Backbone as CSV, one residue per row, in Angstrom:
resi,resn,N_x,N_y,N_z,CA_x,CA_y,CA_z,C_x,C_y,C_z
1,MET,0.821,-1.188,0.000,0.000,0.000,0.000,0.870,1.261,0.000
2,ILE,2.014,1.197,0.623,2.934,2.337,0.616,3.417,2.607,-0.805
3,LEU,3.706,1.542,-1.558,4.154,1.694,-2.937,3.058,2.320,-3.800
4,GLU,1.820,1.943,-3.562,0.701,2.528,-4.302,0.564,4.014,-3.994
5,ALA,0.676,4.381,-2.734,0.548,5.788,-2.343,1.697,6.620,-2.903
6,LEU,2.898,6.107,-2.805,4.056,6.836,-3.318,3.982,6.964,-4.839
7,GLY,3.630,5.876,-5.503,3.511,5.903,-6.960,2.422,6.845,-7.426
8,SER,1.289,6.841,-6.738,0.207,7.733,-7.143,0.564,9.192,-6.884
9,ALA,1.263,9.476,-5.802,1.699,10.850,-5.543,2.675,11.321,-6.623
10,LEU,3.578,10.456,-7.023,4.516,10.812,-8.097,3.798,10.992,-9.427
11,LEU,2.800,10.162,-9.688,2.005,10.334,-10.909,1.247,11.663,-10.884
12,GLY,0.705,12.024,-9.730,0.006,13.298,-9.607,0.925,14.485,-9.825
13,ILE,2.135,14.408,-9.304,3.106,15.485,-9.491,3.514,15.574,-10.960
14,ALA,3.739,14.435,-11.600,4.118,14.428,-13.015,2.991,14.960,-13.896
15,LEU,1.777,14.581,-13.588,0.621,15.068,-14.343,0.446,16.573,-14.148
16,SER,0.656,17.047,-12.948,0.566,18.480,-12.667,1.660,19.249,-13.389
17,TRP,2.864,18.706,-13.398,3.975,19.346,-14.090,3.674,19.469,-15.583
18,ALA,3.125,18.403,-16.168,2.786,18.436,-17.588,1.692,19.467,-17.862
19,ALA,0.722,19.566,-16.974,-0.352,20.536,-17.156,0.165,21.967,-17.034
20,VAL,1.043,22.210,-16.090,1.603,23.553,-15.915,2.457,23.939,-17.114
21,ARG,3.205,22.989,-17.658,4.038,23.270,-18.826,3.204,23.476,-20.087
22,ARG,2.110,22.740,-20.208,1.306,22.773,-21.430,0.295,23.929,-21.447
23,LEU,-0.310,24.227,-20.316,-1.373,25.240,-20.237,-1.109,26.281,-19.144
24,PRO,-0.004,27.003,-19.197,0.302,27.920,-18.091,-0.653,29.100,-17.987
25,ASP,-1.226,29.547,-19.110,-2.090,30.719,-19.076,-3.539,30.383,-18.732
26,ARG,-3.893,29.110,-18.744,-5.279,28.725,-18.467,-5.458,28.068,-17.105
27,LEU,-4.404,27.998,-16.321,-4.460,27.378,-15.000,-4.163,28.410,-13.923
28,PRO,-4.630,28.160,-12.692,-4.254,29.065,-11.593,-2.773,28.897,-11.240
29,ALA,-2.369,29.399,-10.131,-0.969,29.359,-9.702,-0.458,27.913,-9.676
30,PRO,0.791,27.697,-10.057,1.339,26.339,-10.076,1.261,25.629,-8.725
31,ARG,1.345,26.383,-7.661,1.250,25.787,-6.323,-0.106,25.097,-6.127
32,VAL,-1.153,25.718,-6.611,-2.496,25.148,-6.527,-2.608,23.922,-7.420
33,VAL,-2.030,23.995,-8.604,-2.105,22.890,-9.558,-1.375,21.664,-9.019
34,TYR,-0.187,21.851,-8.469,0.558,20.718,-7.911,-0.182,20.084,-6.734
35,GLY,-0.744,20.893,-5.884,-1.494,20.352,-4.754,-2.728,19.588,-5.193
36,THR,-3.449,20.144,-6.147,-4.665,19.504,-6.630,-4.354,18.198,-7.345
37,GLY,-3.327,18.203,-8.178,-2.967,16.979,-8.901,-2.521,15.870,-7.974
38,THR,-1.719,16.212,-6.988,-1.227,15.214,-6.048,-2.348,14.661,-5.182
39,LEU,-3.164,15.544,-4.630,-4.273,15.076,-3.786,-5.322,14.311,-4.593
40,GLY,-5.554,14.740,-5.832,-6.487,14.015,-6.685,-5.998,12.612,-6.996
41,ALA,-4.716,12.478,-7.265,-4.149,11.153,-7.545,-4.162,10.274,-6.295
42,LEU,-3.879,10.843,-5.140,-3.943,10.054,-3.906,-5.367,9.595,-3.609
43,PHE,-6.338,10.477,-3.839,-7.723,10.083,-3.640,-8.133,9.015,-4.655
44,GLY,-7.665,9.151,-5.885,-7.960,8.142,-6.898,-7.365,6.790,-6.548
45,ALA,-6.158,6.789,-5.999,-5.543,5.533,-5.575,-6.319,4.914,-4.423
46,TYR,-6.742,5.728,-3.487,-7.535,5.221,-2.360,-8.858,4.635,-2.847
47,LEU,-9.517,5.354,-3.728,-10.802,4.911,-4.253,-10.662,3.607,-5.043
48,THR,-9.665,3.537,-5.889,-9.454,2.340,-6.697,-9.001,1.169,-5.839
49,HIS,-8.146,1.433,-4.874,-7.698,0.369,-3.979,-8.867,-0.190,-3.174
50,THR,-9.766,0.684,-2.766,-10.946,0.240,-2.027,-11.855,-0.600,-2.912
51,ALA,-11.999,-0.217,-4.169,-12.887,-0.945,-5.076,-12.295,-2.279,-5.531
52,LEU,-10.995,-2.304,-5.844,-10.372,-3.510,-6.381,-9.800,-4.427,-5.309
53,GLY,-9.372,-3.866,-4.215,-8.706,-4.650,-3.185,-7.196,-4.615,-3.384
54,SER,-6.500,-5.298,-2.526,-5.034,-5.287,-2.608,-4.565,-6.233,-3.709
55,GLY,-3.365,-6.002,-4.190,-2.782,-6.859,-5.216,-3.016,-6.378,-6.633
56,HIS,-3.596,-5.212,-6.796,-3.853,-4.672,-8.127,-3.113,-3.344,-8.275
57,LEU,-1.807,-3.416,-8.314,-0.982,-2.205,-8.344,-1.229,-1.410,-9.618
58,LEU,-1.229,-2.055,-10.770,-1.409,-1.346,-12.027,-2.794,-0.702,-12.111
59,GLY,-3.815,-1.434,-11.693,-5.169,-0.870,-11.690,-5.300,0.309,-10.758
60,THR,-4.662,0.215,-9.615,-4.704,1.315,-8.649,-4.005,2.549,-9.202
61,LEU,-2.868,2.365,-9.847,-2.157,3.505,-10.416,-2.916,4.110,-11.592
62,LEU,-3.590,3.285,-12.370,-4.409,3.807,-13.463,-5.590,4.614,-12.920
63,GLY,-6.192,4.133,-11.850,-7.267,4.888,-11.206,-6.770,6.207,-10.657
64,ALA,-5.567,6.196,-10.084,-4.976,7.432,-9.565,-4.710,8.419,-10.692
65,LEU,-4.223,7.932,-11.807,-3.946,8.787,-12.954,-5.237,9.383,-13.508
66,PHE,-6.276,8.573,-13.592,-7.552,9.045,-14.109,-8.178,10.108,-13.211
67,VAL,-8.269,9.845,-11.928,-8.893,10.809,-11.011,-8.035,12.069,-10.887
68,GLY,-6.725,11.924,-10.901,-5.851,13.099,-10.883,-6.048,13.969,-12.115
69,GLY,-6.196,13.346,-13.266,-6.455,14.098,-14.494,-7.799,14.796,-14.479
70,VAL,-8.797,14.126,-13.926,-10.130,14.732,-13.841,-10.112,15.937,-12.903
71,THR,-9.457,15.823,-11.775,-9.420,16.956,-10.849,-8.634,18.130,-11.435
72,LEU,-7.579,17.827,-12.187,-6.837,18.911,-12.829,-7.660,19.571,-13.932
73,SER,-8.480,18.801,-14.613,-9.296,19.382,-15.682,-10.332,20.355,-15.124
74,LEU,-10.691,20.204,-13.861,-11.636,21.130,-13.252,-11.027,22.508,-13.000
75,LEU,-9.699,22.589,-13.027,-9.026,23.870,-12.798,-8.863,24.696,-14.069
76,ILE,-9.033,24.092,-15.227,-8.771,24.787,-16.490,-9.834,25.843,-16.738
77,ARG,-9.364,27.057,-16.996,-10.261,28.168,-17.300,-10.439,28.256,-18.813
78,PRO,-11.573,28.795,-19.253,-11.755,28.959,-20.699,-10.772,29.988,-21.263
79,GLU,-10.553,29.894,-22.563,-9.647,30.845,-23.205,-10.225,32.241,-23.139
80,ALA,-9.345,33.198,-22.994,-9.778,34.595,-22.950,-10.162,35.028,-24.362
81,ARG,-11.375,35.500,-24.501,-11.845,35.964,-25.808,-12.005,37.463,-25.749
82,ARG,-11.709,38.065,-26.854,-11.915,39.497,-26.937,-13.378,39.774,-27.248
83,LEU,-13.847,40.837,-26.692,-15.197,41.258,-27.023,-15.168,41.960,-28.374
84,ARG,-15.962,41.503,-29.274,-16.007,42.114,-30.598,-17.236,43.002,-30.689
85,ARG,-17.032,44.131,-31.214,-18.153,45.031,-31.432,-18.665,44.820,-32.844
86,SER,-19.956,44.858,-32.964,-20.535,44.679,-34.293,-20.319,45.940,-35.128
87,ALA,-20.404,45.796,-36.414,-20.185,46.922,-37.329,-21.294,47.962,-37.217
88,ALA,-22.491,47.516,-36.766,-23.615,48.444,-36.680,-23.499,49.369,-35.472
89,ALA,-22.705,49.003,-34.478,-22.642,49.805,-33.253,-21.742,50.965,-33.356
């Protein structure tokens, strides 16, 4: 179980790092992103471990990766659009 927790935390940090590098202008502060990704992956590992039971390391890590990605996707803000004025105005 320690290996699952450590692996899921590392997956959450790696996923957060990739998100910060890929979408820096659409995410909040990196500190928030790293915390959310790590905690989301740990919660995903706990949830998957509870559902599958012990002995399913790969399944648990996949669950951690999925839930971590979902929690990070909730932080993404929409792209900033300019307000366009119509020609009639």
